[in-house]
C-alpha positions, 0 to 999 in steps of 0.5 A: 269636687274632684269636677270642681278640681278638674276645671281649675287644673284645666284652667290654670293649666291652659292660662300658663300655657297661652300665657308662654305662648303670648311671652315666647310669641312676643320676645322671639321672632317666630318665623311662622306664626300659628293662628288660633294657638293663644286664642284656644288657650285662653278661651279654654282657660276662660271657659274652665275657670267659669265651669270651676265657679258655675257646677252646681248652677245651669243658667247663662254663665254656664252656657256661656262657659261652655260655649267659650270652653268649646270654641276653645276646643275648636281653635285649637282643632284648627291650630293642630291642622294649620301646623300639619299643612293644612288649611281651615277655611273661613265658612268652617270658622264660622259654621263650627261657631254657629254650631257650637252656639247652637248646640250649647243653648239647645243643651238647655232644653235638657235634663241634668244628667243628659245636658252634661253629656251632651257638652262632653260629647262636644268636648270629647270630638273637638279633642278627638279631632286634633289626632284625626289630622295628625294622624291622618296627615302622616306619611310614614309607613311603619314595619310590624318586623 
């Protein structure tokens, strides 16, 4: 019950944030369009919503939901990378997408607790990447006194 609630809340939050980004992008003349950001939120929302409906069953729809959610997480990491002034090469984009698909398809071969753990591990890695991009680009020096 808790997992379903979390997936539904993540889905609603991602849809709302993606919708706000879309509205602001259309209504205001943005000086810089940020690639991947709206797509990342919509993919995360769709993946979370599909997982909300498929928590008890592991089938092709669940694999598709995991692929969608992880692709959204990767797109969000690329968005942060672009916002910090770094580039995302097309080769990295293609290889990451192919890796996500391969990892999700191969997770179907694992037993239930390991399958879910593998997907959560990949999610965790994609959630850590933006922090690494932000901290790695920080040129600030903090004093300890």
